[in-house]
C-alpha positions in Angstrom: -0.1 -0.1 0.0 1.5 3.4 -1.2 1.1 6.3 0.6 1.8 10.0 -0.4 2.2 13.4 1.5 0.7 16.5 -0.3 2.5 19.3 1.3 0.6 22.9 0.8 2.3 26.0 -0.4 -0.1 27.9 -2.2 -0.7 30.1 0.7 -0.3 34.1 0.1 1.3 34.4 4.3 0.3 38.1 4.7 0.0 37.7 8.5 3.8 36.9 8.2 4.6 40.4 7.1 7.8 39.2 5.2 6.8 40.9 1.8 7.1 37.2 0.2 5.3 33.7 0.9 6.6 32.7 3.8 7.6 29.0 3.0 10.7 31.1 1.3 12.0 32.7 4.5 15.3 30.6 5.7 15.4 28.6 8.8 18.9 28.0 9.9 20.4 27.6 6.8 17.5 26.1 4.7 14.3 27.9 3.7 11.1 26.2 5.7 10.0 24.7 2.6 12.8 22.9 2.2 12.6 21.7 6.0 9.0 20.4 5.7 9.5 18.3 2.2 12.6 17.2 4.3 10.6 15.9 6.7 8.9 13.7 4.4 11.9 12.6 2.1 13.3 11.0 4.7 10.0 9.4 6.5 10.1 5.4 5.6 6.6 5.5 5.7 6.1 7.8 3.2 6.4 7.1 -0.5 5.7 9.9 -2.7 5.5 14.2 -1.9 3.1 16.2 -4.3 3.5 19.9 -4.3 0.8 22.5 -4.3 1.9 25.7 -5.2 1.0 29.1 -7.1 1.2 29.4 -10.8 3.3 32.7 -10.3 5.9 30.9 -7.9 6.0 26.9 -9.2 9.3 27.7 -11.1 10.9 28.9 -7.9 9.5 26.2 -5.9 10.8 23.8 -8.5 14.3 25.3 -8.1 14.0 25.1 -4.4 13.0 21.5 -4.1 14.0 19.8 -7.0 13.1 16.6 -8.1 16.8 15.3 -8.2 17.6 16.3 -5.0 14.0 14.7 -3.4 13.5 12.0 -5.1 10.2 10.9 -3.5 8.5 14.3 -5.4 6.2 12.9 -7.7 4.8 16.4 -9.0 4.0 19.9 -8.5 0.4 21.3 -9.3 -1.2 24.7 -9.7 -3.6 25.4 -6.2 -6.6 27.5 -6.1 -8.0 30.8 -4.6 -8.5 28.9 -1.0 -6.6 26.0 1.0 -10.1 23.8 0.2 -9.5 24.3 -3.5 -5.5 23.8 -3.3 -6.1 20.5 -1.2 -8.8 19.4 -4.1 -6.8 20.3 -7.0 -3.5 18.2 -5.1 -6.0 15.4 -4.4 -7.2 15.1 -8.2 -3.6 15.1 -9.3 -2.5 12.9 -7.1 -1.9 9.1 -9.0 -4.5 6.5 -8.1 -1.5 4.1 -6.8 -1.5 6.0 -3.6 -4.2 4.4 -1.3 -3.3 7.1 1.5 -2.4 10.6 1.5 -1.1 12.7 4.5 -2.3 16.1 3.9 0.1 19.0 5.2 0.4 22.6 5.7 3.8 23.4 3.9 4.2 26.1 7.2 4.8 23.6 9.6 8.9 22.4 9.7 8.8 20.0 12.6 6.6 17.3 11.5 8.4 13.7 13.0 8.7 10.1 11.5 7.3 9.5 15.0 4.2 11.3 14.4 3.7 10.0 10.9 3.9 6.6 12.0 1.1 7.3 14.8 -1.4 8.6 12.4 -1.1 5.7 9.9 -1.2 3.4 12.6 -4.8 4.5 13.6 -5.7 5.2 9.9 -8.7 3.0 8.6 -10.8 3.3 5.2 -13.7 4.0 7.7 -12.3 6.9 10.0 -9.4 9.6 9.4 -6.8 10.7 11.7 -5.4 13.9 12.6 -2.7 15.4 14.6 -3.6 17.5 17.3 -2.8 19.0 21.0 -4.9 19.7 24.1 -5.6 23.3 24.5 -3.9 24.6 27.3 -6.2 27.8 27.9 -9.9 28.3 28.6 -12.0 28.5 25.5 -15.0 30.6 25.4 -17.3 31.5 23.0 -19.1 34.7 22.6 -21.8 36.0 20.3 -21.5 39.2 17.6 -20.7 41.8 20.5 -18.5 39.9 22.5 -20.4 38.9 25.3 -19.6 35.2 26.3 -22.3 32.7 24.9 -20.5 29.2 26.8 -17.6 27.8 28.6 -16.7 24.5 26.7 -15.2 22.3 29.0 -11.4 22.6 28.4 -11.0 18.8 29.2 -13.1 18.3 25.6 -11.1 20.9 23.3 -7.9 20.4 21.3 -6.0 22.4 19.0 -5.9 21.3 15.8 -2.6 20.6 13.4 -1.1 18.3 10.0 -0.7 16.2 9.0 -4.5 15.0 8.4 -4.3 11.5 7.2 -7.3 9.8 5.3 -7.3 7.0 2.8 -7.3 9.0 -0.8 -10.8 7.7 -2.5 -12.7 8.2 1.3 -11.2 12.3 1.5 -11.3 13.2 -2.0 -14.7 12.0 -2.7 -15.8 13.9 0.8 -13.9 17.3 -0.7 -16.0 16.5 -4.4 -19.1 17.1 -2.4 -18.1 20.4 -0.5 -17.1 22.0 -4.2 -20.1 21.0 -5.4 -22.4 22.0 -2.4 -20.0 25.1 -1.7 -19.1 24.1 1.7 -16.6 25.7 3.2 -14.0 24.4 5.6 -10.7 25.9 7.3 -8.8 21.7 7.7 -9.4 18.9 6.2 -11.2 17.0 8.8 -14.1 19.4 8.8 -14.7 18.2 5.2 -14.8 14.7 6.3 -17.2 15.2 9.0 -19.2 17.4 6.9 -19.7 13.9 4.5 -20.1 11.5 7.2 -16.5 10.0 7.3 -15.4 9.7 11.1 -12.4 11.8 12.0 -9.9 10.6 15.3 -7.5 13.1 16.9 -4.3 11.9 18.0 -1.7 13.3 20.1 1.1 15.2 18.4 3.2 18.0 20.1 3.5 21.7 20.7 6.2 22.0 18.6 4.6 21.4 15.6 3.5 24.6 15.1 2.3 26.7 11.7 4.5 29.4 11.4 1.9 32.6 10.5 3.5 35.4 12.5 6.6 36.9 12.9 6.6 36.0 16.5 6.2 31.7 15.4 9.6 32.6 13.1 11.3 33.1 16.0 10.1 30.3 18.2 10.3 28.2 15.3 14.3 29.1 16.0 14.5 28.3 19.4 12.1 24.6 18.4 14.8 23.8 15.7 18.0 24.4 18.4 16.0 22.4 21.0 15.1 19.4 18.5 18.9 19.5 17.2 20.1 19.6 20.2 17.7 16.1 21.4 19.4 14.8 18.2 22.8 14.4 19.5 
């Protein structure tokens, strides 16, 4: 059974305020995208990598992470306007030989082999598996005027990350239905849930952050140093 990783690299990254795609920012001698692709390249559980990028950045991505260096890359494809559009583009361009797929944000460079293994070990055709961590803070649900409407039990709340893993045929069917019905979601699990595919959360780690703001890049440098120290 072959497993692919779809890496999303088509975002705008406006909140990073870097004046360019945040995946092209440098973190200890390599771009964020190179760190992310390298993690899946080195994984014994991943057979292929598909990158989804902007049409205006396709040539640069191909030079930055070329197949000649990352031999698991099976292709580069152009994404859509929103994340959801880009995921669908990736799924539809993924060769059918890849029965399982991990969908991952390119801006999460600290995915580890142990997490990939943990997610795939729980994956079944009838149930997707996603990475997440318990929330640390109390969460309030408020109305449009900022008035508190509910305080959900913190023990039941998780902060969702990627990778999010599914059998390819199952999640592709959900995404196609979402497109037909105009359903919009912010992650893959929400699309699966909407169309009847159960999803399980497996505990990941807080270092698996998505680089979104300038502060995240500073935090990433600390995490990177810590990870390198632990590897020695």
